[in-house]
PADO-197610 format. One record per residue (C-alpha): residue in three letters; x, y, z. Coordinates in steps of 0.05 Angstrom, whole numbers, plus 5000, padded with zeros to 4 digits. Layout:
% residues N
AlaXYZ ...
END
This chain:
% residues 700
Met571361992515 Ser574662612542 Ser573062802613 Ser566763222621 Gln569563552684 Ser574864082693 Phe581463782717 Leu585164392739 Ala584064062805 Ser581063422781 Ser579563132849 Pro576663712890 Ile576663712965 Ser571763192988 Leu565663413027 Thr566362793070 Ala573462923090 Gly571662863163 His569862133153 Arg575761913111 Arg576361173097 Lys582660763103 Ser586660633041 Gln584760003004 Phe592259862993 Thr596959533043 Tyr604359553060 Lys605058903021 His602359252958 Leu607459802969 Ser613059292973 Leu610658952909 Leu610759622874 Gly618259692889 Gln619258992859 Ser615559162795 Ser610958572808 Thr605758442754 Ser600558272807 Cys601358942844 Pro594959362842 Leu599159992846 Arg603159812783 Val604160352730 Ile605860212657 Ala606860712601 His606760622526 Ile610261142482 Asp608561162408 Leu612061622357 Asp607262032316 Ala607361832241 Phe614561602252 Tyr616961492181 Ala614162162160 Gln617362502220 Cys624162182203 Glu623862472133 Gly621563142159 Val627263182209 Arg632262952156 Leu629863462105 Asn629163992159 Ile622264212137 Ala617164582179 Gln612864152223 Asp606464432191 Gln608764232121 Pro604663662092 Leu609063062076 Ala607962342055 Val612961762050 Gln612561401984 Gln614360671968 Trp614060521894 Ser607060761874 Gly603860761943 Leu604161162008 Ile606360832073 Ala606461432120 Ile602862112122 Asn604262652173 Tyr598663002211 Pro598663642170 Ala597363232107 Arg591862832142 Lys588063472152 Phe587063492076 Gly584262792075 Val590562432052 Lys590661722079 Arg595361132075 Phe591960792016 Thr590861431977 Thr594261411909 Ile599761911894 Gly595462261842 Glu589562321889 Ala594062571945 Lys596763131901 Lys589763331883 Leu587563351956 Cys593863721978 Pro597764061921 Glu603264281970 Ile604663581996 Ile611963331992 Met612662621966 Gln619162301992 His620961601969 Val624161142019 Ala631560982014 Thr633260381971 Trp638859891956 Lys640759931884 Glu643059311847 Gly650659301845 Glu651559811901 Glu653859641971 Arg650160182010 Trp643060432012 Ala641661141988 Tyr635961611970 His634761571895 Gln630262081862 Asp627961591809 Ala627360971854 Phe619860911842 Ala621160791768 His626360241779 Met622859741823 Ala626259161786 Thr633259391806 His631959711874 Lys630259441942 Val626959831999 Ser631560002058 Leu628760182127 Asp635660302156 Pro634661062163 Tyr628660932208 Arg632160392248 Gln637860872262 Glu633161412287 Ser629460902329 Arg635960712364 Arg637261452379 Ile630361542409 Leu630960912451 Ala637661152478 Cys634561832496 Ile628961492534 Lys633861062574 Asp638161662590 Thr632162042618 Leu629761482663 Gln633461222724 Ser638760702710 Pro637459942714 Pro635159542752 Ile629860072767 Gln629360222693 Lys625159722653 Val624359882579 Glu621559422525 Lys622259592452 Ala615559372423 Gly616959612351 Ile621060092310 Asp616660672335 Glu613960452403 Val616460252472 Phe613460012538 Leu615960292605 Asp614859962673 Leu615260562719 Ser613360192783 Ala620260162817 Gln621760892801 Ile614961112826 His616160712890 Ala622561112903 Val618961772891 Leu613261582937 Leu617961432995 Glu621462092982 Arg615162522979 Tyr611362153034 Pro616261953089 Glu610661643129 Leu610661063080 Ser617960883093 Gly616660643165 Pro614959923185 Pro607659713182 Pro603659723247 Tyr604759103288 Asp609858883235 Asp603858633195 Pro604758763119 Thr597258653109 Glu595759283148 Ser592759843107 Leu596960443086 Pro595161123115 Arg590661523070 Pro594262003023 Pro594662703053 Thr592863002985 Thr585563112967 Ala586563462900 Leu591163242843 Asp593663682786 Trp594263262723 Asn597463842684 Ala592663822624 Asp593463072611 Ala587862742574 Leu584362432634 Val579161892620 Asp572461962656 Leu571361532717 Asp566760932717 Asn559361062731 Ser560160802802 Glu565761302817 Thr565762052826 Glu571062582828 Asp568662772897 Asp571962142924 Asp578762262955 Pro584561982914 Asp587961352938 Trp595161132929 Asp593760852859 Asp591761552837 Ile598161842868 Ala602261312832 Met598861472765 Leu600262212776 Ile607662092788 Gly607861632727 Ser604762172683 Glu610062662707 Ile615662172688 Val612762052619 Arg611862792607 Thr619262882622 Val621262332574 Arg616962622518 Ala619863312529 Ala626963032525 Ile625462692458 Arg622563332431 Glu628163772455 Arg634063332436 Leu631662982373 Lys625763412349 Tyr620762842349 Thr613762852379 Cys610462252410 Ser604062052445 Ala603461642509 Gly598661242550 Val599261132625 Ala595460562659 Arg596259962704 Asn598159462649 Lys600859412578 Met594259292543 Ile590759912570 Ala596960342564 Lys597460172489 Leu590260362478 Gly591361002517 Ser597161232474 Ala592661202412 His586861552448 Lys589362262438 Lys594362392382 Pro598862722363 Asn603562962418 Gln599062822478 Gln598662322534 Thr592561972564 Val591961732636 Val587261152649 Arg586261102724 Asn584160442755 Arg577260742771 Ala576260922697 Ile577960262662 Gln570960022649 Gln568860702624 Phe574960712578 Leu574060012549 Gly566460042543 Asp566360422478 Tyr572060032445 Lys571459462395 Phe575058862424 Thr578558752357 Lys582759362376 Ile585459002436 Arg592358682428 Asn591957952406 Leu584658032385 Gly585758382319 Gly587057752277 Lys583657082267 Leu581857012340 Gly578157682341 Glu574557492278 Glu572456822307 Val569857142371 Ala566057672331 Asn562757132288 Lys560756682347 Phe557857252389 Ala555357702333 Thr558658322361 Glu565258692362 Asp563759152421 Val566859042489 Lys560559272525 Asp556458722491 Leu561658182506 Leu561858392580 Arg554858102588 Val556957402566 Pro558456942626 Ile565156592629 Glu562055902621 Gln559156092554 Leu565756402531 Lys569455752550 Ala564255332515 Lys564955702449 Val572455862444 Gly575455362493 Asp577255372566 Asp583855732563 Thr581856232510 Gly575156352542 Ser578256492610 Trp583456962580 Leu578057332539 Phe573657412601 His579257772639 Ile582358172582 Ile575858532564 Arg575558742638 Gly582359052633 Glu586258502668 Asp593158382638 His599158122677 Ser604158102620 Glu611158332639 Val615258892609 Asn621258522582 Ser627558932578 Arg629958492521 Thr625358212468 Gln628757632434 Ile628057572359 Lys628456882329 Ser630257042257 Met631557592206 Leu629657592132 Ser631558012072 Ala627957842007 Lys626358091937 Ser621057891886 Phe623458011815 Arg618958291761 Pro621358101711 Ser625057491736 Ile632657471738 Asn636356981693 Thr643756971713 Ser648156811773 Glu651357501767 Gln644657831780 Ala643157381839 Val650057501870 Arg649058261867 Trp642458181905 Leu645757711956 Arg650758261972 Ile644958741985 Phe641358222029 Ala647658102070 Ala648658842083 Asp641358932100 Ile641358352150 Phe647958582181 Ser645259282194 Arg639558962235 Leu644358492270 Val648159102295 Glu641759312331 Glu641458622364 Gly648358702392 Val652158232346 Val658158712344 Glu658758682420 Asn657557922417 Arg651257972460 Arg647257552411 Arg648957212345 Pro645356742296 Lys647856032285 Thr645055882216 Ile643856232150 Asn638556022098 Leu637756172024 His630856081992 His630256071916 Arg623756061875 Gln623655821803 Gly616755771774 Gly612455441826 Gln618255091861 Met621655371923 Arg628455071942 Ser632555222004 Lys639655122027 Gln642255212098 Gly649255302126 Pro652455442193 Ile655456102213 Pro662455972242 Ser662456112316 Gly669756282319 Arg669356882271 Pro666157562282 Ile660057672239 Asp660358212186 Glu657558342117 Ala663257972082 Leu662157332122 Leu654657322109 Phe655757462035 Asp660956912027 Ile656356392059 Ala650356622018 Gln654456581954 Asn656555871971 Leu649255671984 Leu647255961917 Gly652655551884 Gln649654921915 Ile642855101887 Val645655231818 Val649154551818 Asp642354221829 Gly640054501762 Arg633554831737 Val635055511771 Trp633156041720 Pro628956451713 Cys628556621787 Ser622457011811 Asn624157071885 Leu630457051928 Gln630657062004 Leu636457062053 Ser635156952127 Val639056822192 Gly636356452252 Gly638056032313 Phe639856642355 Glu643656502419 Asp646556942473 Gly653957072469 Pro658756912527 Thr659057422582 Lys664657632628 Asn669757312581 Arg676357652569 Gly679457672500 Ile686757472488 Gly688558212489 Gly686858232563 Phe692557762578 Leu697758162539 Val701658792557 Arg703559302506 Gly707559932496 Asp710660272556 Glu708059742604 Ala711559192566 Lys718059592563 Ala717759722637 Met716958972652 Ile722858792606 Thr727259312640 Ser725259072709 Lys726858352693 Ser733658512663 Glu735558922724 His733358352769 His737757842731 Arg743758302734 Ser742958372809 Leu742757622817 His749057512775 Ala752558052815 Thr751457672881 Asp751956952859 Thr753856662792 Ser750555992806 Leu743056102798 Pro738355652838 Ile735555062800 Lys728154892808 Arg727654182832 Arg722853702864 Lys722253622939 Leu726053022966 Glu722452523009 Asp725352323075 Gly729051673061 Ala735751323064 Leu738451683003 Arg736452353033 Met740852193093 Phe746652043047 Leu745752683008 Asn744953123069 Arg751252813099 Ser755353103042 Glu754853783074 Met759953563125 Ser764753263075 Arg765053753017 Asp770954213005 Glu769054953006 Gly773155092944 Glu770354502904 Glu766854692838 Asp760654362809 Asp762154052741 Asp755653682726 Ile748753852754 Asp744653612695 Asn742552972730 Leu739853292794 Asp732553242773 Leu733452502758 Ile736752392825 Glu730952722861 Glu725752362819 His728251682841 Ala730351872912 Ala723451692940 Leu723250992912 Pro725950622974 His721251013018 Glu715150872976 His716350112973 Ser718950023044 Gly712249793069 Glu711849233018 Asn718748933015 Thr724749203051 Asp729648803010 Ala726649022945 Gly726849742969 Ser734249672986 Arg735849352920 Thr732049892883 Cys735750432920 Glu742350122903 Gly740450012830 Val738550742824 Ser745050942856 Ser748850532806 Ser745250732742 Leu743951462756 Leu749251732803 Gly755351502765 Ser762051472800 Ser762851652873 Glu766552282853 Asp760852492806 Met755952352861 His759952772909 Glu760053342859 Gly752553292847 Ile751153302921 Asp756053872927 Asn751954282879 Met745454132915 Asn748454402978 Lys750355032940 Val743055122920 Glu740355012990 Gln745655443024 Pro748455942975 Gln751356373030 Gly754656293098 Pro758955733128 Ile757255023111 Leu757454723181 Thr752755213213 Arg747554673227 Gln752054293276 Ser748854333344 Ser754153983385 Thr761354173400 Glu763353433411 Thr766753173349 Tyr770852583325 Thr775752503266 Cys773752013211 Ile779451533197 Arg777451473124 Cys776752193102 Lys780452523161 Arg774753013172 Ser772053263238 Ile764953013247 Ser759653153301 Val758952553348 His751352483338 Glu752352463262 Lys757851933264 Glu753151363244 Glu750351743184 His757451923161 Glu759551193163 Asp753250993124 Trp755251493072 His762051173065 Phe758550503059 Ala754250753002 Lys760251062969 Asn764050402969 Leu757950032942 Gln757450522885 Ser764750472867 His764549712862 Glu757849722826 Asn760550162771 Ser766249692756 Ala761549092754 Ala756149442713 Ser760949572656 Thr760748822639 Ile753048782634 Pro749748942566 Val744049452568 Arg738249352519 Asp733849942535 Asn731650392591 Glu727249872624 Asn732349302620 Ser737949752647 Ala734249862711 Gln732849122719 Lys740248952704 Ser742749442755 Asn737949162807 His740448462792 Val747648682802 Ser746149042866 Gln742348432893 Ser748548002882 Lys752548442928 Met747148542982 Pro746648093044 Lys740547633035 Lys735547373084 Ser735846623097 Thr731446183054 Ala730645443041 Ser734345482975 Arg739845992991 Ser745446073040 Ser744646623091 Thr751646863075 Pro752546862999 Asn759647143004 Ala762046683059 Pro769146423056 Gly769845833010 Lys763745992968 Lys765046072894 Val764146772868 Glu759246792810 Lys760547152745 Gly759847902752 Gln760847872827 Lys766648102869 Arg768148052942 Leu767848702980 Ala772648893034 Phe769249303088 Gly772449673145 
END
């Protein structure tokens, strides 16, 4: 299937250059390329596959020459053979004895294993002879796989342009569309302008290049209807740029990590995967859009992804062929009739190279399993516990790859499966969401599940034990741990020093620190309290400010109820004055302190706006004329409070609720009442008997 033409200049100058056609691609197609759209005909996908990966890992670890034959052994079989050994006829299912006969110089390296009773995997020289007490570990290969993936991502442009899907431990898919779009606009500035008439369906100008240098890539022959004399279009240019990017990635892997890999470059994942296997090892194959039918024609459709299992076998049986070229002759109606509408439609398009599957940057796994079949069976809990410790460590090493340490993803459940004879029993438990996942946590839960199985009875001998985790969910993002709210070290010391200096400066200027209090509503009591500014002595000290918050809490009561019942509001105000403010002297002192808070500096009477004053005959103070009425009201309230206190001392108080009601009742007895049918309009009129607990007041 290699090209029959020389590709030093694979698309020679066309003889019909004077009659060049328009490009078959439009400005809309170019825009879709930048969006990595799966429906874009200019799309470019690459598949990178490591050559004999397990064998390469052991060769790099042992630092042996690349032409040294090597095979990876698992128990008594071979699971990987490098290409130098394959030249001698050694294959995967060749026995160890046969392999040594075919290639006497071959190195047999057994995979790493977990040994019963040990907490870490290791390379054991005699592992093949102790299958009963060892378990295979693929951790060395997973670690190298992570290094290779990191190298690929470092070589490509950063996200969101970069789209990489890990398809397996030794293979990745790359969607190069967005990166190619950026390179196209840089190399061909004429593409960056707006489309003619602002119509995105207008055709792109034809590429100025008539010959493309594919740099010794394995280039698949064009379809029978196409010739190399045809000028390249933009899909060919995109493929060329894609092949350059892939060549750079492969060179970086070889230079930094000493691994070789093969690659396929095509317009979708299915063809790219077939292309990477077309020429191995250490080569890359480009399947242009004009060569797809030629490329697929000689394949068996069972080699196509998703057709290698039962479905491929069913199709082969119903149509008596495995060749793509034979299945291409079958009409879509017949395909639907034999394998169903959906499957038939999908099959019709897939054998024609149509695949719109997306390159997913993150492939979500649903579960992880670590298991061991025992020959001979194990017979004690101690043996089972030792294997559970190995299972927990094995699973955790794979969870690290899933990002469980960074809390990107984590499983919710853990399952233990136990086989005794022909019976399989299972126990499941939750993984606490509030704890970080580690080997110890997984082992503790597994040990608890084993205890539950043992309690059920009929446990031994055990022929198989499996531990699995599942129910994966994405971890929270953009959350900040508690450490983000704390300050430590020098920063904390600096804050403490700053605060202490601030407190010292406050004490130096004023020994009475402001008290945080609620805002007072505008009401009658507010007037009384404000009025105290005119009547306080400058040298007076505050003896008791503990009740200020209570005063402020109840100060709004008359205002809140004024719309419902004016009398009730007045009585409530007076009751509060009686029960909370204490004596008139205490009230004066409390108000005094409040004024200190509001005006810690400067003269007290600075708010007086008028020079006209009068002298109060009660307190002998000079008061502004426009505040005379407020000042007299304050004296009125002061007198009420004084008499209320003497009367309240005779009333028993049951609890907090009754005390408020009692004080209201007392205040009502001293308040002027509105006229009613059952009461006198002047309850304290001359000649009326004073009731118990009441006392006549002298005003004026």
